[in-house]
Legacy VTK file of the C-alpha trace (Angstrom):
# vtk DataFile Version 3.0
C-alpha trace
ASCII
DATASET POLYDATA
POINTS 256 float
12.176 47.634 12.904
11.513 48.032 9.179
11.933 44.298 8.731
9.289 43.648 11.391
6.812 45.986 9.675
7.591 44.417 6.300
6.965 40.927 7.670
3.735 42.077 9.290
2.623 43.628 6.008
3.331 40.400 4.114
1.343 38.423 6.662
-1.613 40.789 6.317
-1.474 40.515 2.538
-1.318 36.716 2.776
-4.411 36.676 4.978
-6.280 38.985 2.611
-5.284 36.755 -0.291
-6.621 33.718 1.559
-9.915 35.490 2.271
-10.288 36.591 -1.349
-9.466 33.152 -2.747
-11.834 31.435 -0.323
-14.640 33.866 -1.185
-14.263 33.214 -4.910
-14.128 29.464 -4.298
-17.283 29.630 -2.177
-19.134 31.452 -4.960
-18.035 28.923 -7.559
-18.939 26.057 -5.230
-22.463 27.385 -4.754
-22.863 27.439 -8.528
-22.052 23.715 -8.471
-25.320 22.908 -6.681
-27.068 21.493 -9.797
-23.983 19.379 -10.523
-24.189 17.799 -7.061
-27.901 17.080 -7.407
-27.065 14.835 -10.341
-24.211 13.119 -8.459
-25.302 12.645 -4.819
-22.720 9.879 -4.358
-19.971 12.524 -4.296
-21.523 14.216 -1.262
-22.335 10.902 0.428
-18.729 9.755 0.136
-17.399 12.990 1.621
-20.027 12.900 4.375
-18.715 9.469 5.341
-15.117 10.693 5.313
-15.844 13.869 7.281
-18.604 12.709 9.591
-18.475 8.985 10.259
-14.692 8.667 10.365
-14.422 11.646 12.736
-16.969 10.202 15.152
-14.640 8.056 17.337
-12.231 10.932 18.020
-15.083 13.375 18.621
-16.729 11.031 21.118
-13.532 10.548 23.132
-12.863 14.291 23.243
-16.488 14.981 24.197
-16.544 12.552 27.104
-13.486 14.117 28.697
-14.685 17.644 27.888
-17.859 16.997 29.856
-15.888 15.364 32.665
-13.435 18.216 33.125
-16.242 20.788 32.795
-18.135 19.219 35.688
-15.015 18.991 37.825
-13.944 22.595 37.208
-17.493 23.909 37.677
-17.718 22.102 40.990
-14.427 23.685 42.051
-15.786 27.139 41.238
-19.132 26.426 42.942
-17.729 25.042 46.188
-18.676 27.283 49.093
-20.432 29.806 46.829
-23.226 28.118 44.865
-25.191 24.971 45.588
-24.260 21.845 43.637
-27.942 21.637 42.654
-27.102 24.079 39.844
-24.116 22.101 38.560
-26.030 20.320 35.792
-27.558 23.520 34.421
-24.262 25.402 34.384
-22.335 22.590 32.715
-25.101 21.945 30.177
-25.253 25.572 29.056
-21.484 25.763 28.662
-21.407 22.532 26.653
-24.270 23.436 24.326
-23.215 27.017 23.645
-19.425 26.869 23.584
-17.466 23.770 24.451
-19.062 21.160 22.197
-19.239 23.357 19.048
-15.783 24.900 19.442
-13.834 21.816 20.532
-15.562 19.608 17.955
-14.826 22.226 15.314
-11.154 22.267 16.286
-10.994 18.462 16.174
-12.543 18.479 12.703
-10.184 21.268 11.628
-7.209 19.165 12.658
-8.452 15.980 11.051
-10.575 17.074 8.098
-9.321 20.537 7.139
-5.700 19.428 7.003
-6.673 16.211 5.212
-8.575 18.088 2.506
-5.669 20.472 1.958
-3.199 17.566 1.726
-5.402 15.575 -0.649
-6.176 18.432 -3.018
-2.632 19.778 -2.725
-1.244 16.431 -3.813
-3.660 16.381 -6.737
-2.514 19.879 -7.699
1.236 19.219 -7.616
0.805 15.883 -9.459
-1.316 17.651 -12.124
-4.403 15.531 -11.497
-6.524 18.683 -11.238
-5.133 19.847 -14.577
-6.134 16.481 -16.017
-9.726 17.025 -14.846
-9.805 20.366 -16.624
-8.593 18.786 -19.869
-11.524 16.347 -19.595
-13.933 19.328 -19.333
-14.680 18.547 -15.642
-14.825 21.579 -13.388
-12.539 20.688 -10.444
-14.395 23.081 -8.149
-17.729 21.348 -8.781
-16.201 17.866 -8.689
-13.787 18.268 -5.756
-14.658 21.339 -3.674
-18.468 21.459 -3.730
-18.979 17.951 -2.268
-16.482 18.588 0.519
-17.924 21.967 1.479
-21.486 20.597 1.406
-20.505 17.615 3.532
-18.623 19.885 5.931
-21.520 22.156 6.806
-24.046 19.314 6.954
-22.042 16.793 8.979
-20.554 19.006 11.697
-23.985 19.748 13.249
-24.579 15.993 13.395
-21.221 15.494 15.093
-22.014 18.228 17.589
-25.315 16.584 18.532
-23.420 13.391 19.392
-20.710 15.440 21.081
-23.191 17.244 23.328
-24.887 14.011 24.360
-21.615 12.294 25.237
-20.309 15.396 27.009
-23.406 15.473 29.215
-22.881 11.818 30.076
-19.232 12.471 30.899
-20.205 15.401 33.119
-22.830 13.323 34.905
-20.392 10.450 35.447
-17.998 12.781 37.277
-20.760 14.589 39.166
-22.313 11.330 40.336
-19.280 9.214 41.143
-16.846 11.839 42.408
-19.009 14.710 43.646
-22.028 12.839 45.019
-24.613 14.595 42.837
-27.562 12.294 42.138
-29.010 11.695 38.688
-32.269 13.393 39.685
-30.481 16.503 40.908
-28.126 16.748 37.930
-30.607 16.148 35.109
-33.408 17.920 36.959
-31.265 21.041 36.968
-30.505 20.567 33.266
-34.205 20.235 32.465
-35.289 23.162 34.657
-32.941 25.665 33.021
-32.853 24.129 29.547
-33.236 26.573 26.656
-33.718 25.754 22.987
-31.814 28.940 22.193
-28.651 27.321 23.508
-29.172 24.354 21.189
-29.894 26.525 18.159
-26.858 28.710 18.791
-24.590 25.661 18.941
-25.999 24.285 15.694
-25.639 27.639 13.937
-22.004 27.736 14.996
-21.592 24.165 13.732
-22.886 25.113 10.275
-20.420 27.972 10.014
-17.472 26.038 11.467
-18.019 22.983 9.253
-18.458 24.889 6.014
-15.608 27.265 6.795
-13.177 24.480 7.671
-13.881 22.584 4.445
-13.738 25.799 2.412
-10.339 26.778 3.836
-8.944 23.292 3.222
-10.148 23.320 -0.389
-8.901 26.853 -1.045
-5.423 26.127 0.269
-5.295 22.740 -1.452
-6.152 24.167 -4.872
-3.352 26.743 -4.617
-0.649 24.364 -3.386
2.682 24.410 -5.191
6.228 23.277 -4.561
5.934 19.503 -4.561
5.984 17.469 -1.360
7.295 20.377 0.705
4.440 22.558 -0.524
1.883 19.892 0.411
3.279 19.747 3.945
3.154 23.519 4.291
-0.400 23.579 2.922
-1.485 21.014 5.499
-0.102 23.075 8.386
-1.533 26.303 6.985
-4.987 24.744 6.594
-5.065 23.662 10.231
-3.786 27.003 11.533
-6.193 29.072 9.437
-9.149 26.785 10.190
-8.495 26.973 13.924
-8.157 30.755 13.823
-11.337 31.009 11.744
-13.292 28.923 14.266
-12.219 31.050 17.234
-12.849 34.353 15.453
-16.197 33.188 14.050
-17.194 31.941 17.494
-16.664 35.393 18.958
-18.571 37.133 16.151
-21.473 34.681 16.241
-21.697 34.946 20.025
-22.210 38.700 19.708
-25.104 38.273 17.274
-26.682 35.210 18.888
-26.606 36.582 22.438
LINES 1 257
256 0 1 2 3 4 5 6 7 8 9 10 11 12 13 14 15 16 17 18 19 20 21 22 23 24 25 26 27 28 29 30 31 32 33 34 35 36 37 38 39 40 41 42 43 44 45 46 47 48 49 50 51 52 53 54 55 56 57 58 59 60 61 62 63 64 65 66 67 68 69 70 71 72 73 74 75 76 77 78 79 80 81 82 83 84 85 86 87 88 89 90 91 92 93 94 95 96 97 98 99 100 101 102 103 104 105 106 107 108 109 110 111 112 113 114 115 116 117 118 119 120 121 122 123 124 125 126 127 128 129 130 131 132 133 134 135 136 137 138 139 140 141 142 143 144 145 146 147 148 149 150 151 152 153 154 155 156 157 158 159 160 161 162 163 164 165 166 167 168 169 170 171 172 173 174 175 176 177 178 179 180 181 182 183 184 185 186 187 188 189 190 191 192 193 194 195 196 197 198 199 200 201 202 203 204 205 206 207 208 209 210 211 212 213 214 215 216 217 218 219 220 221 222 223 224 225 226 227 228 229 230 231 232 233 234 235 236 237 238 239 240 241 242 243 244 245 246 247 248 249 250 251 252 253 254 255
């Protein structure tokens, strides 16, 4: 029993350490704003890595997310609610929850882990130490561009994700459930709310910045050679995913 409590205590301390380190890194990254203004190519390169290269995977996930949402909603509606409301129900779920959260998790798996692995490798091979000897702040040079690109590109990805998810939902509703385009999109238009769009974009800002921040924080503190890099990669994905789900709950309380 004592061993269980001791392990739990160590886990709590590890989480608090992660939160403290990430908070300090975020503060130092914000101070790197003037540095980035003089070197916009750093942000542009990371925006390409985080946004453009994630687009194919996000689009595939979004299409099937919309498809399964329409199918499951129709199953719940059958015999209770008219299929005329299918488009509105699916659209609200996609805009508020499914597109932001699932896209955030996809980016956490691809980008958050990648950032931790890249910076972790630079740490264990002493490349970050070399930057410091050249009087280059590694936080401004490495972390600030990634965090900036993270919170700017994820909203863009979620816009594409929502569009493709709606198309996937309509494809299932039209071909498999017999719902016409006029009925489906008319329902979407009738019950459309800009608040749903804004809430999804606000979540995207938080998810994107948080994922990049966690990856950078874990990467900078990596140690133990190749084994440490592997552990950092797994830890970045786990923490980023947990952050997205917890932040989603907290934001939902304030937004709705």
